[in-house]
C-alpha positions in Angstrom: -14.2 118.2 51.3 -17.5 119.6 52.1 -18.9 123.7 51.3 -20.6 124.6 54.7 -23.7 126.8 54.9 -24.3 128.7 58.6 -27.5 129.6 59.5 -29.5 130.6 62.8 -32.1 128.1 63.3 -33.9 130.8 65.9 -34.5 134.2 66.3 -31.0 135.2 65.7 -28.7 136.0 67.9 -27.1 132.2 68.2 -23.3 133.2 68.1 -22.8 132.5 64.4 -20.1 134.9 64.2 -18.1 132.9 66.5 -18.9 129.8 65.2 -18.3 131.5 61.4 -14.6 132.7 62.7 -14.1 129.1 64.0 -14.9 127.2 61.2 -12.8 129.8 58.8 -9.8 128.4 59.6 -10.5 125.4 57.9 -12.6 127.2 54.9 -10.5 129.3 52.4 -13.5 131.4 51.4 -16.3 133.0 53.7 -19.4 134.2 52.0 -22.3 136.6 53.7 -25.4 135.7 51.3 -28.4 138.2 52.8 -29.6 140.6 55.2 -27.8 143.9 55.9 -26.3 145.8 58.8 -29.1 144.8 61.4 -26.7 141.7 61.8 -24.8 141.5 64.5 -21.9 139.5 65.0 -19.2 139.4 68.2 -16.2 137.6 68.0 -13.8 137.6 71.1 -10.5 136.6 69.7 -7.3 136.4 72.3 -9.2 139.3 75.0 -9.9 141.4 71.8 -13.8 142.2 71.1 -14.6 143.1 67.4 -18.4 143.7 66.6 -19.1 142.9 62.6 -22.5 143.9 61.1 -21.9 143.7 57.0 -18.4 141.8 56.8 -18.0 138.1 57.0 -16.3 136.8 60.1 -13.5 135.6 57.6 -12.2 139.1 57.5 -10.5 138.4 60.8 -8.3 135.3 59.7 -5.3 136.0 57.6 -5.1 134.5 54.2 -8.9 133.5 53.7 -11.0 135.5 51.1 -14.2 137.4 52.5 -17.3 137.8 50.0 -20.5 140.0 50.2 -22.8 138.3 48.1 -25.6 139.7 45.5 -28.1 138.7 48.6 -27.3 141.2 50.9 -27.6 144.8 50.8 -25.4 147.5 51.6 -24.9 150.6 53.3 -22.4 152.3 51.6 -21.1 154.2 54.1 -21.7 152.2 57.2 -19.4 149.4 55.2 -16.7 152.0 54.9 -17.0 153.0 58.4 -17.1 149.1 59.4 -13.8 148.5 56.8 -12.1 151.9 58.6 -12.6 150.3 62.1 -11.4 147.5 61.9 -8.4 148.5 60.2 -7.4 150.8 63.0 -7.3 147.7 65.0 -4.9 146.1 63.3 -7.2 143.8 60.6 -5.9 144.0 56.8 -8.9 144.5 54.3 -7.9 144.8 50.7 -9.3 144.1 47.6 -7.1 141.1 47.8 -9.1 139.5 50.7 -12.3 141.4 50.3 -14.9 140.9 47.2 -18.4 142.1 47.2 -20.9 141.5 44.6 -21.3 143.8 41.4 -24.9 143.0 41.8 -25.7 143.9 45.6 -28.1 146.8 46.4 -27.3 149.6 48.5 -29.1 151.1 51.1 -29.5 155.0 50.9 -30.5 157.5 53.3 -33.9 157.4 51.7 -34.4 154.0 52.9 -33.4 154.7 56.5 -36.4 157.6 56.3 -38.6 156.1 55.3 -38.1 153.1 57.3 -38.6 155.1 60.3 -41.6 156.9 59.3 -43.3 153.4 58.4 -42.1 152.1 62.0 -43.1 154.9 63.4 -46.6 155.5 61.7 -48.1 151.8 62.7 -48.8 152.1 66.1 -48.9 149.2 68.0 -47.5 146.7 67.4 -44.3 147.8 66.3 -42.4 144.9 64.0 -39.3 146.3 66.2 -36.8 147.6 62.7 -33.8 148.7 63.2 -34.6 151.4 61.4 -31.8 151.1 59.0 -33.4 151.0 55.7 -33.0 146.9 55.4 -36.9 146.2 54.4 -37.1 149.8 51.7 -34.3 148.6 50.3 -35.2 145.2 49.5 -38.5 146.4 48.1 -37.1 148.6 45.9 -34.8 145.8 44.8 -37.6 143.3 43.9 -39.6 146.6 42.5 -36.3 146.6 40.0 -35.8 149.9 40.9 -32.4 149.7 43.4 -29.2 151.4 42.9 -26.8 148.4 42.9 -23.1 148.7 43.7 -22.2 148.1 39.7 -24.2 151.6 38.6 -21.7 153.4 40.6 -19.1 152.2 38.0 -21.8 154.3 35.4 -22.3 157.7 36.5 -23.9 158.9 32.9 -26.8 156.6 33.2 -26.5 157.2 37.4 -29.0 160.1 36.8 -31.8 158.4 35.4 -31.6 155.7 37.9 -31.8 158.1 40.8 -34.5 160.0 38.7 -36.5 156.5 38.4 -36.2 155.8 42.1 -37.1 159.2 43.7 -40.2 158.9 41.2 -41.2 156.4 44.1 -39.7 157.8 47.2 -41.3 161.0 46.8 -44.3 160.2 46.6 -44.5 158.0 49.7 -42.6 161.0 51.1 -45.4 163.3 50.1 -47.6 160.9 51.7 -46.6 161.1 55.2 -45.8 165.4 54.9 -42.1 165.1 53.7 -40.5 167.3 51.6 -39.2 165.5 48.4 -35.3 164.5 47.9 -33.6 166.3 45.3 -32.1 163.9 42.6 -28.6 166.2 42.8 -28.5 165.7 46.3 -28.7 161.9 46.1 -26.3 161.7 43.1 -23.5 163.6 44.9 -24.3 161.5 48.1 -23.6 158.4 45.3 -20.6 160.0 43.5 -19.2 160.0 46.9 -18.7 156.2 47.0 -17.0 154.8 43.9 -13.3 155.9 44.8 -14.0 154.0 48.0 -15.9 150.9 47.0 -15.5 150.1 43.5 -11.7 148.7 44.5 -13.5 146.0 46.3 -16.1 145.5 43.2 -16.3 141.7 42.0 -18.9 139.2 40.2 -19.5 136.8 43.6 -20.6 134.0 41.2 -17.6 134.2 39.0 -15.2 134.3 41.9 -16.6 131.3 43.7 -17.2 129.5 40.4 -13.0 129.5 40.3 -12.6 128.5 44.1 -15.3 125.5 43.7 -12.9 124.3 40.6 -9.8 125.1 42.8 -11.0 123.0 45.6 -11.2 125.5 47.6 -13.4 125.1 51.2 -16.4 127.4 50.6 -18.1 128.5 53.8 -21.8 130.6 53.7 -22.5 132.9 56.7 -26.0 133.7 57.2 -27.9 136.5 59.3 -30.3 136.8 61.7 -32.2 133.4 62.2 -35.1 130.9 61.1 -37.8 132.4 62.9 -37.2 135.6 61.4 -37.3 134.1 57.6 -39.9 136.6 55.7 -41.8 133.4 54.8 -40.6 130.5 57.1 -40.8 133.4 60.2 -43.3 134.4 62.6 -44.7 136.9 60.3 -45.0 139.8 60.2 -42.1 139.9 63.2 -39.4 138.8 60.7 -36.5 140.5 59.1 -37.0 141.3 55.2 -35.3 138.4 53.5 -34.9 134.6 53.4 -32.5 133.3 55.8 -33.0 129.5 55.4 -29.7 127.7 54.2 -31.6 127.3 50.6 -30.8 131.5 50.6 -26.9 130.7 50.2 -27.3 129.5 46.6 -29.2 132.5 45.4 -27.9 135.2 47.9 -24.1 134.4 46.4 -24.5 132.7 43.1 -23.4 129.4 43.3 -25.5 126.7 42.5 -27.4 124.7 45.2 -25.6 121.3 44.4 -22.7 122.5 45.5 -23.9 123.2 49.3 -22.9 120.2 50.9 -23.2 120.7 55.0 -25.8 123.1 56.6 -25.0 123.8 60.0 -28.0 125.4 62.5 -26.6 127.4 65.6 -28.7 127.2 68.2 -28.2 128.6 71.7 -28.9 126.1 74.9 -32.0 128.6 75.5 -34.0 131.1 73.7 -33.9 134.8 73.2 -35.6 137.2 71.0 -34.9 140.9 70.4 -38.1 143.1 69.3 -41.7 141.9 68.9 -43.3 139.0 68.1 -44.5 135.7 69.0 -42.1 134.2 71.6 -44.1 130.8 73.2 -40.9 130.0 76.1 -40.4 133.5 76.9 -39.7 134.4 80.7 -40.7 137.3 81.9 -39.6 136.8 85.4 -36.4 135.9 87.4 -35.5 133.3 85.3 -35.6 135.3 82.5 -33.7 137.8 84.0 -31.0 135.4 85.1 -30.3 134.4 81.6 -29.9 137.8 80.5 -27.7 138.5 82.8 -25.5 135.5 82.6 -25.6 135.7 78.9 -25.1 139.3 78.6 -28.2 139.5 76.4 -28.2 142.3 74.6 -28.3 143.5 70.9 -25.2 144.1 69.1 -26.8 146.4 66.6 -29.3 148.2 68.7 -28.1 147.3 72.1 -31.5 146.3 72.9 -32.6 144.4 75.7 -33.0 140.5 74.3 -35.8 138.8 75.6 -35.0 135.2 77.1 -36.6 131.8 77.5 -36.3 127.8 77.9 -35.0 126.3 74.6 -37.8 125.4 72.4 -37.5 122.1 70.6 -40.5 122.7 68.8 -39.3 125.9 66.8 -35.7 124.1 66.5 -37.1 121.1 64.8 -39.3 123.5 62.6 -36.1 125.4 61.5 -34.1 121.8 60.9 -37.2 120.9 58.6 -37.8 124.2 56.6 -33.5 124.8 56.8 -32.3 121.4 55.6 -30.5 121.3 58.5 -27.6 118.7 59.5 -26.2 119.1 62.4 -26.2 121.9 65.2 -23.5 124.1 66.8 -24.6 124.1 70.7 -23.6 127.9 71.9 -23.6 129.5 75.1 -24.1 126.1 77.4 -22.3 128.0 80.2 -25.2 130.2 80.7 -27.1 127.5 82.3 -24.5 126.4 84.9 -26.5 128.2 87.7 -29.9 126.5 87.3 -31.0 124.0 89.6 -33.4 123.2 87.0 -33.3 123.6 83.2 -37.1 122.9 81.3 -37.3 122.7 77.4 -40.8 123.2 75.3 -41.2 119.4 73.6 -44.6 120.5 72.2 -47.5 123.2 72.3 -51.0 123.4 73.8 -53.5 124.7 71.2 -57.2 125.2 71.4 -57.1 121.9 73.8 -54.8 119.8 72.1 -50.7 119.4 71.8 -49.0 120.0 68.6 -45.9 119.9 67.7 -45.9 122.9 65.3 -45.6 126.5 65.0 -48.9 127.4 63.4 -48.8 130.3 60.9 -51.9 132.1 61.9 -50.2 135.6 63.7 -53.0 135.3 66.3 -52.5 131.3 66.7 -48.5 131.9 67.5 -49.1 134.1 70.2 -52.0 131.8 72.1 -49.8 128.4 72.0 -48.6 127.2 75.3 -45.3 125.7 75.5 -45.6 122.0 77.7 -42.3 122.0 78.9 -40.5 118.5 80.6 -37.9 119.8 83.7 -34.5 118.7 83.8 -32.2 118.4 86.7 -29.2 121.6 86.8 -25.6 120.3 86.6 -24.5 123.0 88.9 -20.9 123.1 87.6 -18.8 125.4 85.2 -18.9 124.6 81.6 -17.3 127.7 80.8 -14.2 127.2 78.8 -14.1 123.6 78.6 -12.5 122.4 75.2 -13.4 118.5 75.4 -16.4 116.5 75.6 -15.4 114.5 78.1 -15.0 117.0 80.6 -18.4 118.5 80.2 -20.7 117.2 83.7 -22.9 114.0 83.2 -26.0 116.2 83.2 -24.9 118.5 80.7 -24.7 115.7 77.9 -27.6 114.1 79.2 -29.3 117.6 78.7 -27.5 118.2 75.1 -28.4 114.3 74.0 -32.2 115.1 75.0 -31.9 118.2 72.8 -30.5 115.8 69.9 -33.5 113.4 70.0 -36.0 116.1 70.1 -34.5 118.0 67.4 -33.9 114.6 65.0 -30.2 115.9 64.4 -26.4 115.7 66.0 -24.9 118.3 67.8 -22.1 118.9 65.6 -20.2 121.4 67.8 -20.3 122.9 71.4 -19.2 126.3 72.3 -18.3 127.0 76.4 -17.6 130.5 75.8 -17.4 133.7 73.9 -13.7 132.9 72.9 -12.9 131.6 69.7 -10.8 128.8 71.4 -13.3 127.1 73.9 -15.2 125.4 71.2 -15.7 121.6 71.3 -15.5 119.8 67.8 -17.4 116.4 67.9 -18.7 116.0 64.2 -16.4 118.0 61.4 -18.9 119.4 58.8 -16.2 119.9 56.5 -16.1 116.5 56.4 -20.1 115.9 56.7 
């Protein structure tokens, strides 16, 4: 049996939530390993829609252990609100099925305020942050001044940590002509959470070690996508963490040798939220149609997503840097109504064809896509659950994608519903 890492291979919003939920019935443990509540996973189960931000998708499966790993940054109020909302919807969340790593860093109101101040001060072009404090929280983490969940268990030492944190933030706030935050106010805010959060706290690395020794199957759930990785994405229009599969080890406390299979999630077309380069973007009727058929609005922000044709160059680059073994192909049914479908197979830059996205920001915005055109199938694929029932041209489209990106399509999703999924290669068996 294999431990599986699920990552986005584009700019996020690829449908990771549904795939993780579908795979979680084969897993015993589901681990979230990076990001914060800027992530949004939508799951449709028996006609009911669930929206998750921080909680691993496994919480919707009975008998599964969900872990929020140390690589995540946690807004305590947002997490409590999410837990309580799901509990009202009939989902059982207790310390028996949810473990939050003791060393997760917390997102605080000062982080959210600083996020908004910095974003608004940038002018154009802005990064397009969700202003939820994710970036500033990661900055404090690497700056060694973060408040971590375990700190809430020691009120006697928490005050000194708050003073250290505010010595940095109040200096920044003065630069923005903002009033200082009182240490007593932040301390009172933090001390409102121990009773509600500490029952879930544990050591994710020790818990995972025990699960591994017990032969349990572990599913690692990433957020955002490879092209939003802080190192490998379209910098600076990226998130504040590493989104590639290697982060599953660092962000959970489990050794990399225990990561057996990497499943990359890829839409049958491309979308992006916020600013940044998007070589295959269609700011036209085709893009509008993709957005309408695909219901392309952000789970977290509600922002309309930019839409475009499938980019095999970017996806192949994600496969390479992420060590992706196979793809889960989602939203194939969105393409059902197109007479022609295009695939970007290369870029044209400074008079030459290239097969990679340059790192230079100006170059990324200047590359021109080289397309090949495929005839659409004009048949409904929505809800199909057997490979042999797919239209011939849809199969040809998938096979062409496989040849261009260099890995097989292991799974295929044909609607948001949990069971409208075709398993071609089982990731848990490599």
